[in-house]
C-alpha positions, 0 to 999 in steps of 0.5 A: 082577905088574906094578905101573902106578903104584901102582894094579896089583892094582885095575888088573887087577880092573878089567880084569876086571870090565869083561871080565865086564860085556862078556860079561854084555852081550852076553848079554843083548842075544842074550837079548833081555832088554831090562830087564836092564841092565849097569853106567853103562847101567842109567839111559840109557833110548835105544838111541842113548845106551847105544850112544853111551857104548859106543862112547865106553867101547870107544875109551877103553879101547882107548887106555887098554891102549896107553898104557904102565903108566897107572892109572886116575886124574883125570890120565890122564882129562885125557890121554885128553881132550888125545888127543881134542883133538889128534885135532880131534875136535868140544868136543861130542863130547870132552865126550861121551866125557868123559861115558862115562867119567865114568860108567864111574869111577862105576860102578868105585867103585860097585863098590869097584873104584876108590876114591871119591876119585879116582873123584872126581877123574876127575869134575873132569876139565873138558870141551872149551871149545865155541868159535864163533859161533851164526849165525843171525838171534838176537833181541835182549832188545828183540826177543823178545816179551812175552807170557802166556808161549804160544808164540811161532809163525812163520809165512814 
């Protein structure tokens, strides 16, 4: 068995668990039972959030499998972030995809497939910086109304 930077056995178990989770998710989706969720998706309530996380994790796994001999750790997730940045994706898109990978690491550690130290390192990977200037007419502190806490209602 090929060893991927010292994580061969864990790597193989991790890939098997991902395959099992996808198969279970497909079964859950086709059976119509929306109450049972798997992996990191069970805490997400919105169907769109689940879809986004599933897409992000699938894309990460596709990238991960295309890279030679990598073990799942902080360096790999940082390289993935650089890969996403090189594709000129928006900072919000990159941060959403990294959030899904962090969730994957948390769930893998929870299942015993990844050491808690590695999962903590992955969770510490910095997201992309949001650059830019907000456009529009923003109120200064002096212009902001002082009131009783009610919402300001503007009519045009």
